[in-house]
C-alpha positions in Angstrom: 0.1 -0.3 0.1 1.3 3.4 -1.0 1.7 6.0 1.7 1.2 9.2 1.1 3.7 11.4 2.7 3.3 15.0 3.6 5.7 18.4 1.5 6.6 21.1 3.3 8.6 24.3 2.3 11.5 24.8 4.3 10.6 28.5 5.9 12.7 29.3 7.9 16.7 29.1 8.4 16.4 26.1 10.8 14.5 24.1 8.3 17.1 25.0 5.5 19.8 24.2 7.5 18.1 20.9 8.6 18.4 20.2 4.9 22.2 21.4 4.6 22.3 18.9 7.2 20.9 16.1 6.0 22.4 16.8 2.5 26.1 16.1 4.7 24.9 13.1 6.3 23.5 11.6 2.9 26.4 12.6 0.7 29.7 13.2 2.8 28.7 10.2 5.6 26.9 7.8 3.3 28.5 7.9 0.4 31.4 8.7 1.8 31.9 12.0 -0.8 34.8 14.2 0.6 35.1 16.9 -2.4 32.0 18.3 -2.8 32.1 22.1 -3.7 30.5 23.5 -0.8 30.7 21.1 2.3 31.6 22.6 5.2 33.1 19.2 7.4 33.3 21.2 10.3 29.9 22.3 10.4 28.9 19.3 8.9 26.6 21.2 6.5 26.3 20.9 2.8 24.9 23.6 0.1 26.1 25.8 -2.8 25.3 29.0 -4.1 21.8 28.4 -5.9 20.7 27.9 -2.4 20.1 31.6 -1.2 17.6 32.0 -4.6 16.4 28.4 -4.6 13.0 26.5 -3.1 13.7 23.6 -0.7 10.9 21.1 -0.3 11.3 18.4 2.3 9.7 15.5 4.0 10.0 14.5 7.3 10.2 17.1 10.5 11.4 20.1 10.5 14.7 19.1 12.3 14.8 15.6 10.8 14.2 15.2 6.8 13.5 12.2 5.3 13.7 13.1 1.5 14.4 16.9 0.0 14.5 18.6 -3.6 15.8 21.8 -4.2 14.4 24.0 -7.1 16.6 26.5 -8.6 15.7 29.5 -11.2 18.4 29.2 -13.8 18.0 33.1 -14.7 20.1 34.1 -11.7 23.5 35.5 -11.5 24.1 32.2 -8.9 24.5 29.9 -11.6 27.6 29.0 -12.4 29.0 28.8 -16.1 30.0 25.7 -15.7 26.5 24.4 -14.9 25.2 26.6 -17.7 27.4 25.0 -20.3 26.6 21.3 -18.8 22.9 22.0 -19.3 23.5 23.9 -22.1 21.4 26.8 -21.4 21.0 28.6 -24.6 19.4 26.0 -26.7 17.3 25.2 -23.9 16.1 28.5 -23.6 14.9 28.7 -27.7 12.7 26.0 -26.0 11.3 28.0 -23.3 12.6 31.4 -21.4 14.5 31.2 -18.6 12.3 31.9 -15.9 10.1 28.9 -17.4 13.0 26.4 -16.9 13.5 25.0 -13.2 16.7 23.3 -12.0 15.7 20.6 -9.6 18.6 19.9 -7.7 19.8 17.8 -4.4 17.2 15.1 -4.5 18.2 12.9 -2.0 16.6 10.2 0.3 17.5 8.8 3.9 18.8 5.6 2.9 16.6 4.2 5.4 14.0 5.0 2.7 15.4 3.9 -0.5 12.4 1.9 -2.0 9.9 3.8 -0.7 7.0 6.0 -2.5 8.7 9.2 -0.9 10.2 10.3 -4.0 7.2 9.5 -5.9 5.3 12.0 -2.9 8.2 14.6 -3.2 7.9 14.6 -7.1 4.3 15.1 -7.1 4.1 17.7 -5.0 7.0 19.5 -6.7 5.4 19.5 -10.5 1.5 20.6 -9.0 3.4 23.9 -8.0 5.7 24.1 -10.6 2.2 23.8 -13.2 0.7 26.3 -10.9 3.8 29.0 -11.3 3.9 28.6 -15.4 6.8 26.2 -15.0 7.5 24.5 -18.6 10.8 22.9 -18.3 12.2 20.9 -15.5 16.0 20.2 -15.9 18.3 18.1 -13.3 21.3 15.8 -13.3 22.2 12.6 -12.0 24.8 9.7 -11.5 25.1 7.2 -14.7 23.3 4.5 -12.9 19.7 6.5 -12.0 18.9 7.5 -15.2 16.6 4.5 -15.6 14.9 5.7 -12.4 14.6 8.8 -13.8 12.9 8.1 -17.2 10.6 6.4 -15.4 9.2 10.1 -14.1 8.6 11.2 -17.9 12.6 12.7 -18.0 14.6 12.1 -20.9 18.8 12.7 -21.1 19.4 14.9 -23.5 23.4 15.3 -23.7 26.4 13.0 -22.3 27.6 12.6 -19.6 29.9 15.1 -18.0 32.6 14.8 -15.2 31.9 17.8 -13.0 34.0 19.5 -10.6 33.3 18.7 -7.0 30.3 16.7 -7.9 31.5 13.8 -10.1 30.3 12.3 -13.5 26.6 13.9 -14.2 23.9 12.6 -16.8 21.5 15.9 -17.7 18.1 15.5 -17.9 14.9 17.7 -18.8 11.4 17.0 -17.9 9.0 19.0 -20.1 6.4 19.2 -17.7 3.4 19.0 -20.1 3.9 16.6 -22.1 0.8 14.3 -21.7 1.8 11.8 -24.4 5.6 10.9 -22.9 3.8 10.8 -19.4 1.3 8.8 -20.3 3.7 6.7 -22.4 5.9 5.8 -19.2 3.4 5.5 -16.8 5.1 7.9 -15.2 3.4 9.1 -11.5 3.2 12.7 -13.0 0.5 12.2 -15.4 -2.0 12.1 -12.2 -0.4 15.4 -11.2 -0.4 17.4 -15.0 -3.9 15.8 -15.8 -5.4 17.2 -12.4 -3.7 20.6 -13.1 -6.0 21.3 -15.9 -2.7 21.5 -18.2 -3.0 18.8 -20.3 -4.1 20.8 -23.2 -1.6 23.0 -23.2 0.3 23.7 -26.1 3.4 21.3 -26.6 5.4 24.2 -28.2 8.2 23.1 -25.8 8.4 19.9 -26.7 8.4 20.5 -30.0 11.3 23.0 -29.8 13.3 20.8 -28.3 12.6 17.7 -30.2 15.5 17.8 -32.7 18.3 18.3 -29.5 16.2 15.2 -27.6 16.3 12.8 -30.9 19.8 13.7 -32.2 21.3 12.5 -28.4 19.2 9.8 -28.1 20.1 8.3 -32.1 23.9 8.3 -31.3 22.7 6.1 -28.5 21.1 3.7 -30.3 23.9 3.8 -32.4 26.8 3.2 -30.1 24.6 0.9 -28.4 23.7 -1.6 -31.7 27.2 -1.0 -32.6 28.6 -2.6 -29.6 26.3 -4.6 -28.1 24.6 -6.3 -31.0 26.5 -6.3 -34.3 29.9 -6.7 -32.3 28.3 -10.1 -30.4 31.3 -12.2 -31.6 34.1 -9.5 -30.3 32.3 -9.9 -27.4 32.8 -13.2 -26.5 36.0 -14.3 -28.0 38.1 -12.9 -25.5 41.6 -14.7 -23.5 40.3 -13.0 -20.2 36.6 -13.9 -19.0 33.9 -10.8 -19.7 31.3 -10.1 -18.2 28.5 -11.9 -21.7 30.5 -15.1 -22.0 27.9 -17.5 -22.4 25.0 -15.4 -22.7 21.7 -15.3 -25.5 21.9 -12.7 -27.7 18.3 -11.4 -26.1 19.7 -11.9 -22.8 22.6 -9.0 -23.5 20.2 -6.8 -25.3 17.9 -7.1 -22.2 20.5 -6.5 -19.8 21.9 -3.3 -22.3 18.4 -1.6 -21.7 19.4 -1.6 -17.8 22.3 0.1 -18.7 23.2 3.8 -19.2 25.9 4.0 -22.2 28.1 6.9 -21.8 30.7 8.5 -24.1 34.0 8.9 -22.3 36.7 12.0 -23.4 40.3 11.5 -22.4 41.2 12.8 -19.1 37.8 12.2 -18.3 37.1 10.8 -14.8 35.1 7.9 -14.2 35.3 7.0 -11.0 36.5 7.9 -7.9 38.2 6.6 -4.7 35.9 6.9 -1.7 32.8 6.9 -3.6 30.2 5.1 -2.5 28.3 3.8 -5.4 26.2 0.6 -6.9 27.1 1.6 -10.4 29.2 -1.2 -11.9 30.9 0.2 -15.6 31.3 -2.0 -18.2 33.8 -0.9 -20.6 32.7 -1.0 -24.2 35.2 0.9 -26.1 38.6 3.0 -25.6 41.1 2.0 -22.8 40.9 3.1 -19.4 43.4 3.7 -16.3 42.6 2.5 -13.0 45.1 3.8 -9.8 44.9 2.3 -6.5 45.1 4.8 -3.6 46.4 2.2 -0.8 49.4 0.9 -3.4 49.6 3.3 -6.0 49.5 0.7 -8.9 47.7 1.3 -11.8 45.4 -1.3 -14.0 45.1 -0.6 -17.7 41.5 -1.6 -18.9 40.6 -2.2 -22.6 37.0 -3.4 -23.9 35.6 -5.9 -21.8 36.2 -4.9 -18.4 34.7 -4.2 -15.7 35.4 -1.0 -12.9 33.4 -1.2 -9.4 32.7 -4.8 -9.9 33.9 -4.6 -6.1 32.1 -1.4 -5.0 29.1 -3.3 -7.0 28.5 -6.0 -4.6 29.7 -5.0 -1.6 28.3 -1.4 -1.6 32.4 -0.7 -0.3 33.9 2.6 -0.9 35.7 3.0 -4.4 39.5 2.4 -3.9 40.4 3.1 -7.4 40.0 6.4 -9.6 39.8 5.6 -12.9 40.7 7.9 -15.9 39.6 7.7 -19.8 43.2 7.6 -20.9 41.8 7.5 -24.9 37.8 8.7 -26.3 35.5 5.3 -25.9 32.6 4.0 -24.4 31.1 2.6 -20.6 27.7 1.1 -19.7 27.2 1.8 -16.4 24.3 -0.5 -14.8 22.9 -0.6 -11.6 23.4 -3.2 -9.1 19.7 -3.7 -7.5 18.0 -3.2 -11.8 20.8 -6.0 -12.3 20.4 -8.2 -9.4 15.9 -8.2 -10.2 16.9 -9.3 -13.6 18.8 -11.9 -12.6 15.9 -13.2 -10.1 13.9 -13.0 -13.3 15.3 -14.8 -15.7 17.5 -17.5 -13.5 18.9 -18.9 -16.5 21.3 -16.5 -18.0 21.1 -15.4 -14.5 22.9 -17.9 -13.6 25.3 -17.5 -16.2 25.9 -13.6 -15.7 26.8 -14.9 -11.9 29.1 -17.4 -12.8 31.0 -15.0 -15.1 30.7 -12.2 -12.5 32.3 -14.1 -9.9 35.5 -15.2 -12.3 35.7 -11.8 -13.1 35.9 -10.5 -9.2 38.2 -13.6 -8.6 40.4 -12.3 -11.2 40.8 -8.9 -9.9 41.0 -10.3 -6.4 43.8 -12.7 -7.3 45.7 -9.2 -9.5 
């Protein structure tokens, strides 16, 4: 049974500070991120320049939020040039005025509430408020492994992932709030919010103006995925070292790759950093990468078919290596819980995949 959570807006300095402390607990302590911009380790708070001009939503009590989301205007001088470039604000502004575009940031949930309906309640309340305020477009960013989660809400990735300073590897996503057809097609919980708002009959001008941007990105992703995972099936299997997809049927590979987010990496780009806690596992599809172990200083050279973060993927431990792209290439981010669900639902190929993971893990430990 779904629980309806009361969503509040932070009105006082005390409420806002409790949200900043909540961020610190989740990112700096639970996720072990020590390099985040705006982290005050002495005061144990995490904030950024946009916070002063933003609206902060949360679930829980004023002193102990269990979920939070910050909505920020993008026409403010507090918007950094790096963020504007990452989101491609000039291109988005061709579809809607900046005053009608809102940046949804710092979506976080207490780890004890993971898997609950709390995010749905939070997003529904925020979307209803945004529609009432005349907002046409929500933009956000997320870890590669969370793209599928946001897509179920109706968001779409429209540019390649980028390593943002002080944040890490992130994918930009957008949501056209009045795109009734897409929200209905993906069974988004926000579809009912739109219907209740009376805004479903609104013009889809914003969507039509963004169509070329979204289509171009998605077309490149389809081409990359087909080329690497389908057309090159023989190359994926014929190899001296074990691979994740050894002895896997082609339809099984296709199904798993639908769970993944394919990322295009530039030379010098950081894929993972020491100390991060994440359940994203990365499968190298093309290119070469280097992994530097924090404890020993030794470097592993990784190529097509190698895995990044498989130990952390299975154990939940903080990452012990910093992985850089040595040459341009592609990696596929696969989230642990999605992969494990697939293995349970498909026991025969799931066992094969589990054996391959065990072999890869044993090889990594042995080295």
